[in-house]
Rosetta silent file (secondary structure, phi, psi, omega in degrees, C-alpha in Angstrom):
SEQUENCE: MQYFFFIILGMLPGLAWLFFYLQKDANPEPKDMVFLVFLLGAAMGPVAIFVQYFCVKLIPVFANFFNLGFLLTGNTSLLFLNIILIAPLSEEFLKYLVVRWQVLKNPAFDEPVDAMIYLIVSALGFASIENVLNIFFMPGMTSQLAISQSTARFLSATLLHALSSGILGYFIAYSFLNLKKKRILFWTGFSLAVIFHGFYNYLAWLIEQNDIFVLMLALLLVLMAGLIGWQFRCLKKQISICKIR
SCORE:     score description
SCORE:     0.000 S_00000001
   1 L     0.000  -38.404  179.392  -12.873   75.997  -14.320 S_00000001
   2 H   -64.690  -37.166  179.101  -15.454   73.536  -15.656 S_00000001
   3 H   -62.930  -40.656  177.384  -16.664   76.117  -18.193 S_00000001
   4 H   -62.896  -39.802  177.686  -13.116   76.526  -19.489 S_00000001
   5 H   -62.074  -41.225  178.714  -12.867   72.729  -19.771 S_00000001
   6 H   -64.433  -40.645  178.983  -16.109   72.667  -21.783 S_00000001
   7 H   -62.622  -44.322  178.736  -14.794   75.349  -24.159 S_00000001
   8 H   -60.811  -44.850  179.455  -11.605   73.366  -24.755 S_00000001
   9 H   -63.139  -37.336  179.115  -13.595   70.196  -25.427 S_00000001
  10 H   -68.464  -33.653 -177.239  -15.824   72.060  -27.860 S_00000001
  11 H   -82.547  -27.895 -172.652  -12.861   73.495  -29.754 S_00000001
  12 H   -56.079  -45.329 -179.079  -10.726   70.334  -29.889 S_00000001
  13 H   -58.958  -44.443  179.815  -12.584   68.533  -32.741 S_00000001
  14 H   -65.078  -41.160 -179.725  -12.326   71.548  -35.039 S_00000001
  15 H   -67.714  -36.455  178.716   -8.684   72.177  -34.187 S_00000001
  16 H   -64.514  -46.572  178.473   -7.790   68.514  -34.742 S_00000001
  17 H   -68.658  -32.023  176.948   -9.365   68.489  -38.214 S_00000001
  18 H   -60.934  -47.538  178.365   -7.810   71.898  -38.932 S_00000001
  19 H   -59.607  -41.337 -178.975   -4.340   70.490  -38.280 S_00000001
  20 H   -62.747  -48.068 -174.424   -5.141   67.486  -40.477 S_00000001
  21 H   -77.948  -25.682  175.572   -6.356   69.477  -43.477 S_00000001
  22 H   -64.911  -24.589  177.836   -3.659   72.142  -43.309 S_00000001
  23 L   -71.028  -14.138 -179.891   -1.202   69.325  -44.025 S_00000001
  24 L   -74.521  -14.547 -177.128   -2.917   68.892  -47.409 S_00000001
  25 L   -97.749  115.172 -178.624   -1.386   72.166  -48.603 S_00000001
  26 L   -66.433  -28.364  177.895    2.176   71.773  -49.869 S_00000001
  27 L  -112.892   93.757 -173.242    2.622   75.559  -49.615 S_00000001
  28 L   -53.480  142.484  179.497    1.343   76.497  -46.151 S_00000001
  29 L   -79.369  156.434  177.216   -0.975   79.501  -45.905 S_00000001
  30 L   -56.987  132.869 -175.745   -0.093   82.561  -43.784 S_00000001
  31 H   -62.232  -36.400 -179.466   -0.906   81.760  -40.171 S_00000001
  32 H   -67.071  -34.279  177.659   -2.584   85.109  -39.576 S_00000001
  33 H   -70.573  -42.336  177.405   -4.921   84.526  -42.519 S_00000001
  34 H   -60.005  -45.493  179.950   -5.775   81.012  -41.353 S_00000001
  35 H   -62.442  -43.263 -179.223   -6.494   82.322  -37.855 S_00000001
  36 H   -62.750  -46.273 -179.337   -8.662   85.161  -39.206 S_00000001
  37 H   -64.776  -40.644  176.975  -10.731   82.883  -41.433 S_00000001
  38 H   -61.189  -44.696 -178.822  -11.156   80.376  -38.592 S_00000001
  39 H   -65.192  -43.818  179.241  -12.251   83.167  -36.238 S_00000001
  40 H   -67.427  -35.322  175.097  -14.701   84.656  -38.737 S_00000001
  41 H   -61.077  -41.709  177.177  -16.094   81.199  -39.431 S_00000001
  42 H   -63.604  -38.893 -179.437  -16.731   80.844  -35.704 S_00000001
  43 H   -63.714  -24.257  179.981  -18.414   84.266  -35.641 S_00000001
  44 H   -75.675  -13.164  179.232  -20.886   83.013  -38.246 S_00000001
  45 H   -59.668  -55.590  176.682  -22.219   80.407  -35.806 S_00000001
  46 H   -61.215  -34.025  177.745  -24.453   82.815  -33.850 S_00000001
  47 H   -61.985  -42.241  179.459  -25.452   84.502  -37.118 S_00000001
  48 H   -61.900  -40.327  178.473  -26.678   81.143  -38.453 S_00000001
  49 H   -61.043  -44.036  179.613  -28.767   80.597  -35.316 S_00000001
  50 H   -63.568  -45.847 -178.713  -30.409   84.005  -35.779 S_00000001
  51 H   -60.751  -45.437 -179.040  -31.069   83.406  -39.502 S_00000001
  52 H   -66.019  -39.985  177.233  -32.629   79.998  -38.856 S_00000001
  53 H   -62.562  -44.235 -179.968  -34.772   81.342  -36.010 S_00000001
  54 H   -62.503  -43.911 -178.958  -35.949   84.230  -38.193 S_00000001
  55 H   -64.942  -43.331 -179.454  -36.802   81.909  -41.106 S_00000001
  56 H   -63.082  -35.199  178.252  -38.726   79.459  -38.914 S_00000001
  57 H   -75.811  -32.739 -175.013  -40.759   82.358  -37.520 S_00000001
  58 H   -81.280  -34.269 -174.926  -41.307   83.980  -40.916 S_00000001
  59 H   -56.757  -46.667  178.329  -42.297   80.916  -42.949 S_00000001
  60 H   -60.636  -36.447  178.005  -45.731   80.385  -41.289 S_00000001
  61 H   -64.115  -45.337  178.834  -46.539   84.077  -41.834 S_00000001
  62 H   -62.758  -43.904 -178.428  -45.538   83.797  -45.482 S_00000001
  63 H   -64.422  -42.233 -179.785  -47.482   80.542  -45.931 S_00000001
  64 H   -68.443  -36.391 -179.982  -50.649   81.941  -44.371 S_00000001
  65 H   -61.919  -37.995 -179.343  -50.436   85.139  -46.421 S_00000001
  66 L   -99.421   18.656  178.441  -50.423   83.135  -49.646 S_00000001
  67 L    56.182   40.465  178.804  -52.962   80.602  -48.329 S_00000001
  68 L  -111.782   20.391 -177.528  -50.313   77.871  -48.213 S_00000001
  69 H   -57.801  -25.025  179.895  -50.874   76.995  -44.574 S_00000001
  70 H   -65.119  -17.305  179.722  -51.747   73.435  -45.573 S_00000001
  71 H   -74.479  -20.579 -177.637  -48.064   72.882  -46.387 S_00000001
  72 L  -116.203  119.978 -175.862  -47.176   73.245  -42.713 S_00000001
  73 L  -103.854   13.593  178.459  -48.805   70.901  -40.256 S_00000001
  74 L   135.483 -168.249 -175.992  -47.139   72.239  -37.108 S_00000001
  75 H   -62.101  -32.216 -179.774  -43.796   72.520  -35.341 S_00000001
  76 H   -63.264  -41.150  178.861  -42.618   69.135  -36.614 S_00000001
  77 H   -64.123  -41.635  178.995  -42.929   70.295  -40.227 S_00000001
  78 H   -66.329  -40.686  177.811  -41.006   73.485  -39.477 S_00000001
  79 H   -61.812  -44.283  179.620  -38.313   71.540  -37.644 S_00000001
  80 H   -62.636  -42.955  179.637  -37.967   69.140  -40.575 S_00000001
  81 H   -63.230  -40.007  178.989  -37.779   72.047  -43.043 S_00000001
  82 H   -65.478  -41.641 -177.233  -35.110   73.702  -40.947 S_00000001
  83 H   -65.106  -45.867 -172.301  -33.089   70.490  -40.696 S_00000001
  84 H   -92.966  -16.751 -174.906  -33.047   69.559  -44.382 S_00000001
  85 H  -131.109  -58.539 -173.022  -33.131   72.981  -46.058 S_00000001
  86 H   -62.849  -49.910 -179.838  -32.894   76.171  -43.984 S_00000001
  87 H   -62.069  -50.464  178.467  -29.917   75.108  -41.840 S_00000001
  88 H   -59.230  -43.138 -179.712  -27.870   73.635  -44.740 S_00000001
  89 H   -62.518  -51.799 -175.613  -28.554   76.659  -46.963 S_00000001
  90 H   -66.576  -42.014 -176.120  -27.767   79.286  -44.352 S_00000001
  91 H   -70.279  -42.989  178.733  -24.734   77.534  -42.898 S_00000001
  92 H   -65.516  -36.857  179.250  -23.080   76.713  -46.222 S_00000001
  93 H   -68.092  -43.771 -178.327  -23.666   80.272  -47.430 S_00000001
  94 H   -66.511  -38.780  177.361  -22.276   81.889  -44.282 S_00000001
  95 H   -64.968  -39.945  177.397  -19.170   79.707  -44.289 S_00000001
  96 H   -66.547  -38.153 -176.412  -18.615   80.607  -47.942 S_00000001
  97 H   -58.863  -38.206  177.632  -19.227   84.313  -47.253 S_00000001
  98 H   -57.471  -46.889 -178.180  -16.205   84.441  -44.945 S_00000001
  99 H   -69.758  -38.300  178.068  -13.940   83.170  -47.717 S_00000001
 100 H   -61.493  -43.409 -178.826  -15.522   85.434  -50.326 S_00000001
 101 H   -69.741  -43.697 -167.201  -14.915   88.486  -48.140 S_00000001
 102 H  -103.675  -18.912 -168.333  -11.445   87.694  -46.858 S_00000001
 103 L  -119.051  -47.165 -165.213   -9.713   85.327  -49.269 S_00000001
 104 L   -60.381  -21.449  176.086  -10.822   85.235  -52.897 S_00000001
 105 L  -117.580   20.337  179.680   -9.225   88.591  -53.768 S_00000001
 106 L   -97.446  142.369  177.957   -6.371   88.324  -51.301 S_00000001
 107 L   -56.158  -22.684  179.207   -2.764   87.659  -52.462 S_00000001
 108 L   -65.555  -22.338  178.451   -2.730   84.665  -50.102 S_00000001
 109 L   -88.814   87.806 -172.118   -5.105   82.939  -52.536 S_00000001
 110 L  -124.973    5.966  174.981   -2.487   82.037  -55.140 S_00000001
 111 L  -150.473  149.813 -173.325   -3.140   78.405  -56.053 S_00000001
 112 L   -52.089  -41.941 -174.929   -6.319   76.412  -56.784 S_00000001
 113 H   -64.164  -18.937  179.761   -6.134   74.143  -53.726 S_00000001
 114 H   -61.199  -30.635  179.715   -6.306   77.226  -51.465 S_00000001
 115 H   -61.393  -43.508  177.616  -10.033   77.514  -52.186 S_00000001
 116 H   -67.335  -43.516 -177.661  -10.633   74.137  -50.554 S_00000001
 117 H   -59.557  -49.173 -175.408   -8.249   74.868  -47.678 S_00000001
 118 H   -72.258  -33.352  174.987   -9.852   78.178  -46.728 S_00000001
 119 H   -63.878  -40.010  178.741  -13.422   76.898  -47.090 S_00000001
 120 H   -67.535  -39.870  177.875  -12.506   74.050  -44.748 S_00000001
 121 H   -61.146  -46.348  177.656  -10.841   76.460  -42.292 S_00000001
 122 H   -60.078  -43.375 -179.148  -13.978   78.627  -42.234 S_00000001
 123 H   -63.700  -38.603 -178.738  -16.150   75.538  -41.778 S_00000001
 124 H   -72.837  -31.179  172.063  -14.064   74.276  -38.869 S_00000001
 125 H   -64.319  -44.066  177.913  -14.297   77.638  -37.143 S_00000001
 126 H   -61.020  -47.062 -178.443  -18.063   77.464  -37.592 S_00000001
 127 H   -64.124  -34.299 -177.972  -18.200   73.870  -36.331 S_00000001
 128 H   -64.854  -46.233  179.324  -16.061   74.727  -33.300 S_00000001
 129 H   -69.258  -32.737  175.722  -18.414   77.394  -31.976 S_00000001
 130 H   -62.435  -41.300  178.343  -21.342   75.088  -32.778 S_00000001
 131 H   -64.157  -43.821  179.874  -19.700   72.372  -30.661 S_00000001
 132 H   -61.160  -47.211 -179.807  -19.115   74.762  -27.761 S_00000001
 133 H   -63.293  -37.664  179.199  -22.721   75.963  -27.823 S_00000001
 134 H   -61.592  -41.146  179.738  -23.951   72.372  -28.049 S_00000001
 135 H   -69.380  -43.845 -175.605  -22.041   71.447  -24.894 S_00000001
 136 H   -69.088  -34.034 -173.924  -23.072   74.538  -22.932 S_00000001
 137 H   -97.836    1.137  176.764  -26.767   74.358  -23.753 S_00000001
 138 L   -78.967  125.791 -177.848  -27.278   70.613  -23.343 S_00000001
 139 L   -60.365  141.768  175.509  -29.268   69.971  -20.133 S_00000001
 140 L    65.892   30.575 -177.595  -27.473   68.130  -17.335 S_00000001
 141 L   -68.096  130.805  175.158  -24.048   68.440  -18.939 S_00000001
 142 L  -121.138  168.788  179.407  -21.230   66.741  -17.016 S_00000001
 143 H   -60.229  -42.126 -179.486  -17.530   66.423  -17.782 S_00000001
 144 H   -65.426  -43.088  179.047  -17.959   62.803  -18.875 S_00000001
 145 H   -66.996  -35.957  178.930  -20.908   63.657  -21.106 S_00000001
 146 H   -64.437  -40.700  177.275  -19.000   66.621  -22.573 S_00000001
 147 H   -63.476  -42.392  178.374  -16.080   64.345  -23.491 S_00000001
 148 H   -62.271  -43.158  179.512  -18.510   61.915  -25.121 S_00000001
 149 H   -64.824  -42.713 -179.620  -20.176   64.732  -27.066 S_00000001
 150 H   -62.025  -42.865  178.877  -16.849   66.148  -28.211 S_00000001
 151 H   -64.403  -45.211 -178.932  -15.706   62.736  -29.465 S_00000001
 152 H   -63.187  -41.806 -178.441  -18.982   62.071  -31.262 S_00000001
 153 H   -73.709  -26.289  173.761  -18.970   65.469  -32.967 S_00000001
 154 H   -60.218  -40.098 -176.861  -15.324   65.011  -33.996 S_00000001
 155 H   -88.986   -6.126 -174.324  -16.407   61.973  -35.991 S_00000001
 156 L  -130.510  -90.018 -170.317  -19.685   63.429  -37.251 S_00000001
 157 H   -61.168  -42.495 -179.640  -20.891   67.053  -37.302 S_00000001
 158 H   -63.676  -43.907  178.108  -17.457   68.706  -37.288 S_00000001
 159 H   -64.797  -40.276  178.789  -16.243   66.485  -40.111 S_00000001
 160 H   -56.996  -45.835  179.982  -19.479   67.074  -42.031 S_00000001
 161 H   -60.452  -44.400 -179.869  -18.948   70.853  -41.977 S_00000001
 162 H   -63.702  -43.847 -176.070  -15.387   70.492  -43.247 S_00000001
 163 H   -69.749  -44.398 -178.718  -16.327   68.057  -46.019 S_00000001
 164 H   -64.530  -41.872  178.226  -19.367   69.923  -47.336 S_00000001
 165 H   -70.151  -34.944  176.888  -17.460   73.216  -47.486 S_00000001
 166 H   -61.956  -38.207  177.070  -14.452   71.472  -49.010 S_00000001
 167 H   -61.205  -44.669  176.771  -16.650   70.194  -51.843 S_00000001
 168 H   -62.549  -41.014  179.593  -17.777   73.747  -52.557 S_00000001
 169 H   -57.746  -37.204  178.055  -14.155   74.900  -52.394 S_00000001
 170 H   -60.422  -46.353 -178.218  -13.229   72.471  -55.165 S_00000001
 171 H   -70.486  -32.405  175.104  -15.819   73.908  -57.524 S_00000001
 172 H   -64.955  -42.574  178.532  -14.822   77.473  -56.639 S_00000001
 173 H   -58.014  -47.318 -179.457  -11.223   76.611  -57.493 S_00000001
 174 H   -70.644  -23.726  177.252  -12.231   75.251  -60.898 S_00000001
 175 H   -67.636  -29.794  176.590  -14.470   78.247  -61.503 S_00000001
 176 H   -79.079  -19.229  177.308  -11.358   80.443  -61.437 S_00000001
 177 H   -92.008  -11.824  179.444   -9.654   78.092  -63.873 S_00000001
 178 L  -139.424   76.865 -171.165  -12.660   78.090  -66.217 S_00000001
 179 H   -63.915  -25.308  179.818  -14.093   81.605  -66.110 S_00000001
 180 H   -66.907  -27.257 -179.843  -16.646   80.938  -68.858 S_00000001
 181 H  -112.475   25.736 -173.543  -18.407   78.438  -66.586 S_00000001
 182 H   -58.656  -48.070 -177.766  -17.720   80.283  -63.342 S_00000001
 183 H   -66.235  -43.854 -178.800  -21.358   80.701  -62.283 S_00000001
 184 H   -62.170  -43.716 -179.387  -22.377   77.182  -63.239 S_00000001
 185 H   -64.621  -42.595  179.421  -19.443   75.666  -61.372 S_00000001
 186 H   -61.304  -49.775 -175.906  -20.109   77.734  -58.256 S_00000001
 187 H   -69.551  -27.596  173.668  -23.813   76.879  -58.093 S_00000001
 188 H   -65.365  -47.249  179.618  -23.078   73.221  -58.778 S_00000001
 189 H   -64.405  -42.724  179.973  -20.661   73.127  -55.855 S_00000001
 190 H   -64.188  -41.901  179.717  -22.967   75.082  -53.571 S_00000001
 191 H   -62.850  -42.957  179.099  -25.916   72.836  -54.432 S_00000001
 192 H   -63.875  -41.391  178.592  -23.890   69.694  -53.732 S_00000001
 193 H   -60.151  -44.135 -179.563  -22.692   71.097  -50.398 S_00000001
 194 H   -67.169  -41.886 -179.039  -26.286   71.877  -49.367 S_00000001
 195 H   -64.005  -48.389  178.345  -27.592   68.491  -50.559 S_00000001
 196 H   -60.646  -43.823 -179.738  -24.909   66.520  -48.696 S_00000001
 197 H   -63.005  -45.874  179.779  -25.421   68.673  -45.604 S_00000001
 198 H   -63.971  -40.447  179.364  -29.194   68.307  -45.742 S_00000001
 199 H   -66.146  -39.895  175.950  -29.004   64.539  -46.252 S_00000001
 200 H   -59.475  -48.483 -179.776  -26.623   64.241  -43.292 S_00000001
 201 H   -59.632  -39.226 -179.966  -29.041   66.236  -41.112 S_00000001
 202 H   -63.747  -45.378  179.258  -31.929   64.045  -42.238 S_00000001
 203 H   -64.836  -40.046  178.558  -30.087   60.843  -41.335 S_00000001
 204 H   -63.427  -34.447  178.853  -29.031   62.302  -37.984 S_00000001
 205 H   -66.966  -31.082 -176.580  -32.685   63.155  -37.307 S_00000001
 206 H   -88.159   -7.626 -174.117  -33.686   59.544  -37.968 S_00000001
 207 L   -56.586  -39.040 -178.107  -31.028   57.924  -35.764 S_00000001
 208 L   -64.866  -20.800 -178.115  -33.324   57.716  -32.750 S_00000001
 209 L   -83.501  -32.591 -177.125  -35.786   55.644  -34.795 S_00000001
 210 L  -160.530  133.463 -178.129  -33.370   52.962  -35.968 S_00000001
 211 L   -65.381  -17.116  179.965  -29.671   52.237  -35.435 S_00000001
 212 H   -60.622  -26.020 -178.319  -29.272   51.462  -39.156 S_00000001
 213 H   -72.394  -20.833  173.607  -29.148   55.212  -39.760 S_00000001
 214 H   -64.511  -44.434  177.877  -25.885   55.386  -37.786 S_00000001
 215 H   -64.161  -42.165  179.535  -24.312   53.119  -40.408 S_00000001
 216 H   -63.502  -38.234  178.103  -25.844   55.148  -43.235 S_00000001
 217 H   -64.008  -43.459  179.177  -24.468   58.332  -41.671 S_00000001
 218 H   -63.365  -42.113  179.363  -21.010   56.800  -41.434 S_00000001
 219 H   -64.042  -37.999  177.979  -21.167   55.638  -45.059 S_00000001
 220 H   -62.639  -45.121 -179.866  -22.181   59.138  -46.172 S_00000001
 221 H   -65.736  -37.794  177.187  -19.200   60.693  -44.392 S_00000001
 222 H   -64.016  -42.806  177.624  -16.847   58.064  -45.856 S_00000001
 223 H   -60.672  -46.049  179.749  -18.212   58.825  -49.336 S_00000001
 224 H   -65.070  -40.550  178.913  -17.729   62.563  -48.823 S_00000001
 225 H   -63.527  -39.735  176.731  -14.229   62.059  -47.421 S_00000001
 226 H   -63.694  -40.525  178.238  -13.324   59.951  -50.456 S_00000001
 227 H   -63.995  -42.885  178.684  -14.676   62.663  -52.754 S_00000001
 228 H   -62.880  -41.507  178.226  -12.668   65.338  -50.931 S_00000001
 229 H   -60.100  -43.787  178.241   -9.514   63.247  -51.213 S_00000001
 230 H   -64.035  -40.825  179.738  -10.028   62.892  -54.966 S_00000001
 231 H   -64.477  -41.459  176.743  -10.688   66.623  -55.303 S_00000001
 232 H   -59.814  -43.642 -179.589   -7.484   67.506  -53.466 S_00000001
 233 H   -63.492  -39.114  179.282   -5.493   65.239  -55.795 S_00000001
 234 H   -64.243  -45.058 -176.630   -7.072   66.851  -58.851 S_00000001
 235 H   -70.659  -30.242  179.602   -6.358   70.392  -57.718 S_00000001
 236 H   -66.909  -17.777  176.313   -2.760   69.646  -56.783 S_00000001
 237 L   -80.174  -15.761  179.901   -2.178   68.889  -60.466 S_00000001
 238 L   -91.613  101.460 -173.709   -3.241   72.442  -61.296 S_00000001
 239 L   -97.828   -2.169 -178.855   -0.092   74.447  -60.735 S_00000001
 240 L   -73.066  150.528  176.877   -1.204   77.652  -62.469 S_00000001
 241 L   -71.001  137.948 -179.273   -1.854   80.762  -60.422 S_00000001
 242 L   -66.747  140.310  176.139   -5.574   81.444  -59.957 S_00000001
 243 L   -90.946  112.708 -175.873   -7.014   84.279  -62.004 S_00000001
 244 L   -95.382  130.196  176.381   -8.868   86.536  -59.596 S_00000001
 245 L  -134.349    0.000    0.000  -11.699   88.735  -60.861 S_00000001
């Protein structure tokens, strides 16, 4: 029974933000498509863990082969690299991959704002399984600690996933409205998503050193949320049907 309680607590932050962001769409998306994208986003959670583990193991081999071992000074360097680069890159790509596979050429994708909605849905599925795993694998987990973790991740990591993917979704939407700059717009959005994600991870890593980083983390999320709000308003002005290629 406690395990079921932990699963519910892990899923609640993602589901709460999912309900919030689905209200941003004046023309609601098909429920089966939303559920599928959310589920596939969750399935990408274990894939991301495998990719990051593989990269962390492979990088020292690659560095030594090219006599670049001096770039890595031990496990701390690898952990830092994973936090600021490998994790943001792999996670943002996997969340995007779900939408690329299931949405971008689907009839359900019929207005620009849908790109942001579905990227956020995928991200919240990913964040939900991440939350569940975080609760299950944390040593000495109790019901009270699980509630605390769920609340903290609702306001931090879960929101971060939604916001970073939403930023990419905005640029994908505009790439379909400006096909001549499609590649540039996509890579701009992807780069921004990775940079914001990496910076968030870096600040979260520093929190134990100084409480000031909690404030900086909060300010970063507020900035991203403001950017997402502006992007939603911009896309809602675009009433043309997206050109899918």
